[in-house]
KOLBA-530527 format. One line per 10 residues: number of its first residue (from 1); their letters; for each residue x, y, z of C-alpha. Coordinates in pm, whole numbers. Example, Ala and Ser with C-alpha at 12.3 -4.5 7.8 and 13.67 -1.06 7.14 Angstrom:
1> AS> 1230,-450,780 ~ 1367,-106,714;
! end
This chain:
1> MLHEAGIMRS> -4,13,15 ~ 286,206,63 ~ 402,198,-311 ~ 72,239,-451 ~ 42,573,-201 ~ 442,685,-376 ~ 610,659,-76 ~ 921,476,24 ~ 982,221,287 ~ 1285,365,356;
11> ECWTTNVVNA> 1076,672,428 ~ 914,554,722 ~ 1013,497,1057 ~ 773,252,1166 ~ 702,193,1540 ~ 459,115,1769 ~ 271,207,2104 ~ 364,-102,2255 ~ 557,-368,2062 ~ 398,-634,2202;
21> RPPSNDIEQW> 33,-816,2142 ~ -193,-816,2429 ~ -346,-1137,2552 ~ -568,-1335,2294 ~ -486,-996,2019 ~ -773,-820,2264 ~ -642,-461,2311 ~ -954,-458,2616 ~ -660,-674,2846 ~ -440,-362,2846;
31> VVFKRKDITS> -704,-39,2806 ~ -1018,-44,3050 ~ -1299,61,2896 ~ -1523,-5,3166 ~ -1463,83,3542 ~ -1547,-258,3693 ~ -1246,-395,3492 ~ -1012,-186,3646 ~ -720,-327,3855 ~ -493,-238,4106;
41> DMTKVRDRWV> -214,-226,3868 ~ -333,5,3655 ~ -258,370,3564 ~ -510,645,3426 ~ -416,793,3098 ~ -599,1012,2946 ~ -906,932,2952 ~ -828,559,3015 ~ -700,301,3262 ~ -383,115,3072;
51> KPVVLAGLHR> -205,-140,3257 ~ 188,-77,3275 ~ 290,-222,2979 ~ 106,120,2731 ~ 218,319,3005 ~ 631,186,2904 ~ 480,170,2577 ~ 387,530,2524 ~ 729,638,2678 ~ 934,468,2451;
61> LLMEIHLVRP> 711,593,2142 ~ 738,985,2275 ~ 1143,921,2318 ~ 1116,801,1971 ~ 935,1117,1804 ~ 1204,1296,2044 ~ 1471,1182,1900 ~ 1264,1134,1476 ~ 1124,1459,1496 ~ 891,1343,1172;
71> NIIIALGNTA> 714,1600,1018 ~ 391,1414,986 ~ 293,1059,1234 ~ -4,796,1014 ~ -164,654,1314 ~ -316,307,1200 ~ -598,210,1418 ~ -795,303,1705 ~ -469,278,1953 ~ -218,481,1804;
81> RWALCGEWGV> -454,779,1706 ~ -544,810,2100 ~ -177,764,2205 ~ -80,1073,1944 ~ -447,1257,2011 ~ -642,1120,2320 ~ -966,1019,2110 ~ -1055,662,2063 ~ -1236,598,1732 ~ -1053,595,1414;
91> TKWRGSQLVA> -1338,471,1154 ~ -1447,798,1205 ~ -1169,1028,1107 ~ -991,788,886 ~ -790,1071,646 ~ -865,1393,834 ~ -562,1612,894 ~ -490,1630,1255 ~ -261,1792,1507 ~ -141,1534,1818;
101> SIPRELYPPG> -200,1677,2156 ~ 31,1522,2347 ~ 47,1657,2765 ~ 376,1717,2827 ~ 301,1512,3175 ~ 240,1201,2979 ~ 661,1231,2853 ~ 891,981,3072 ~ 1029,1190,3348 ~ 1374,1431,3214;
111> LLGPEDQPWS> 1269,1374,2821 ~ 1165,1784,2762 ~ 1420,2027,2920 ~ 1259,2341,3001 ~ 1249,2462,2680 ~ 1137,2181,2550 ~ 738,2108,2408 ~ 586,1833,2325 ~ 567,1776,1937 ~ 272,1840,1812;
121> GKVIPTLHPA> 304,1786,1440 ~ 50,1651,1215 ~ -173,1313,1213 ~ -330,1146,946 ~ -526,822,1106 ~ -653,556,925 ~ -755,173,923 ~ -546,-99,1092 ~ -381,-348,830 ~ -496,-587,1055;
131> LVLRDFSQRR> -890,-451,996 ~ -755,-425,595 ~ -676,-782,618 ~ -1023,-877,752 ~ -1204,-697,477 ~ -1035,-631,164 ~ -1294,-376,56 ~ -1134,-157,298 ~ -815,-108,136 ~ -911,115,-79;
141> SVVLDLKRAA> -944,406,173 ~ -675,321,315 ~ -448,381,35 ~ -619,731,-53 ~ -510,820,276 ~ -156,704,288 ~ -152,944,-54 ~ -277,1231,109 ~ 9,1181,412 ~ 276,1132,100;
151> REREYPEYRN> 174,1499,-2 ~ 231,1647,378 ~ 546,1465,431 ~ 806,1737,343 ~ 621,1979,514 ~ 564,2022,911 ~ 246,2207,896 ~ -27,2177,697 ~ -11,2348,396 ~ -336,2511,153;
161> IPAWSFRVPR> -543,2497,422 ~ -904,2657,280 ~ -980,2998,498 ~ -1380,2845,599 ~ -1623,3081,662 ~ -1928,2916,836 ~ -2172,3147,982 ~ -2451,3145,1191 ~ -2702,3399,1198 ~ -2749,3536,1545;
171> TLDDCLRELA> -3012,3778,1451 ~ -3313,3791,1209 ~ -3193,4059,1034 ~ -2866,3882,980 ~ -3023,3605,842 ~ -3235,3792,607 ~ -2944,3967,492 ~ -2708,3648,392 ~ -2990,3436,221 ~ -3125,3796,20;
181> AIHTGLDDGS> -2726,3826,-108 ~ -2764,3415,-244 ~ -3101,3530,-404 ~ -2937,3840,-574 ~ -2635,3591,-712 ~ -2878,3374,-868 ~ -3133,3639,-953 ~ -2766,3779,-1199 ~ -2641,3479,-1273 ~ -2322,3468,-1036;
191> LEWIDFDIET> -2445,3139,-887 ~ -2600,2895,-1012 ~ -2497,2536,-769 ~ -2595,2586,-374 ~ -2519,2299,-171 ~ -2813,2166,65 ~ -2807,1956,358 ~ -3099,1898,663 ~ -3036,1802,972 ~ -3389,1617,1188;
201> AGGHIECVGL> -3460,1575,1541 ~ -3789,1420,1678 ~ -3934,1427,1347 ~ -3878,1772,1238 ~ -3615,2049,1080 ~ -3354,2059,1324 ~ -3114,2318,1125 ~ -3027,2392,709 ~ -2687,2440,567 ~ -2612,2561,285;
211> SWSLTDAIII> -2308,2643,69 ~ -2207,2820,-241 ~ -1856,2799,-268 ~ -1593,2592,-201 ~ -1537,2815,123 ~ -1875,2934,204 ~ -2188,2843,455 ~ -2439,2943,651 ~ -2601,2708,880 ~ -2958,2831,1066;
221> PFMCREDAAG> -3110,2664,1321 ~ -3465,2601,1408 ~ -3397,2407,1680 ~ -3277,2536,2001 ~ -3146,2364,2339 ~ -3224,2603,2571 ~ -3557,2730,2420 ~ -3819,2507,2345 ~ -3991,2773,2113 ~ -3696,2737,1906;
231> YWPTPQDEAK> -3481,2931,1811 ~ -3598,3265,1605 ~ -3833,3493,1865 ~ -4157,3424,1687 ~ -4375,3207,1449 ~ -4314,3538,1218 ~ -3973,3507,1258 ~ -3940,3157,1160 ~ -4117,3203,844 ~ -3934,3524,730;
241> VVFALYKILT> -3637,3279,690 ~ -3828,2960,566 ~ -3972,3197,280 ~ -3659,3338,221 ~ -3518,2975,186 ~ -3840,2901,-42 ~ -3725,3131,-296 ~ -3335,3038,-288 ~ -3424,2641,-294 ~ -3696,2675,-584;
251> HPRVKVRWQN> -3560,2996,-810 ~ -3557,2881,-1146 ~ -3156,2918,-1230 ~ -3095,2718,-883 ~ -2924,2374,-924 ~ -2932,2202,-583 ~ -2721,1981,-469 ~ -2777,1755,-218 ~ -2674,1407,-22 ~ -3004,1131,30;
261> GLYDAQYTYR> -3182,1412,-104 ~ -3556,1221,-124 ~ -3477,1219,285 ~ -3446,1562,261 ~ -3711,1665,39 ~ -3963,1474,264 ~ -3895,1689,504 ~ -3942,2010,281 ~ -4259,1887,174 ~ -4416,1830,495;
271> WWHFVPRGAQ> -4345,2067,697 ~ -4242,2370,484 ~ -4454,2295,127 ~ -4198,2276,-95 ~ -3932,2053,-277 ~ -3587,2181,-359 ~ -3472,2171,-726 ~ -3234,1898,-713 ~ -3005,1896,-995 ~ -2738,1634,-830;
281> DTMIAHHSVF> -2693,1386,-535 ~ -2386,1314,-373 ~ -2510,985,-232 ~ -2639,882,-608 ~ -2341,1034,-791 ~ -2113,827,-572 ~ -2303,481,-521 ~ -2277,471,-896 ~ -1900,497,-903 ~ -1801,326,-570;
291> CGLPKSLAFQ> -2078,111,-559 ~ -1828,-144,-267 ~ -1750,165,-34 ~ -1998,324,219 ~ -2255,627,69 ~ -2235,843,406 ~ -2170,1185,346 ~ -1885,1196,670 ~ -1692,891,413 ~ -1732,1077,87;
301> ASM> -1544,1411,240 ~ -1308,1158,420 ~ -1218,1068,34;
! end
C-alpha cells in the first residue's frame, strides 16, 4: 500500500504504541473501557486506565518521536490515534488532517528540558492493516489516506488549508441579509449551484445548511436546546426565514446539490410545503461510481 501511495519504505520510521500483543490480541486486556475492569496495577492515562506495559510503551514511543521529530505520523488504528490525539475511534476520523495533542506530563521524566515543547505535529489516522486483511474492501480507503499523508510528508505544517467561512446568523436581519445575497446571486447569474443539507430531530427540521462556494456556508438553526419554542423569537420570524429559503431553493436558475435528497425533500415538503430543485445527489453519484464503498456524507468528505 505504501508503494501504491507513492511512499518509499525507506522514508518511514515504523513503530508501535506497545511492541507486543495483548492476550488473545484483545486491546481491552490492556486498555480498560469499563470501570468494573480496572485493576490495582493500572494507571489513568488521558481518559483510559491502562496496564503498566501500555504506559511503558507510551514513554518509549514519545522518546522515539522526540528523537525522530517526524513531519507527519500516520496513526494506524484506534490505539495509535488515542496515544497521539487523546481520543478513541479511528473509523470516523480516518483520513482527517489532525494535530497531535500530547500533554507534557505524559512524557517520561527527564526527557523534555525546560525549553522543550511536546511534539504537536501532523497526524493522519487510518485503519489498522489487520482490519484491511479481514475486510479487503477497506484497502482503497487506506491507500487514499496514505496518498494524503504522502502529499504532506515534506512539510511540518499543513499547507493550503482553506479559509473556511461558516456562519450562524445571530439575528433575523443577519439571516435575511445573507439569504437575500444568495438570492441576488441567482438572479444575476453569479450563482448557480447551491449545496443544501438538513439535520432532523424528533421528526422535525433541526437546522439547515447552505453552501455556495468551496469555503462559504451558512447554518440556520430552527430548534434550540435552551428554548423549547425554537431558535427564532416568533413564528412570524421563522416564517420569513423559511420563505427566503423557499425563494432560493426553488429559484428558476438554481441547481441544488444534496446528499440523499429524497430524505430532505420529504421534510421540506411536509413542514415547508415545497421541494427544492435538486440537480445532483452526492449519495447516488458516489454509489454509481464506487458502489462497494460506504455512502455516508462523512465517508465521502474523508475521501
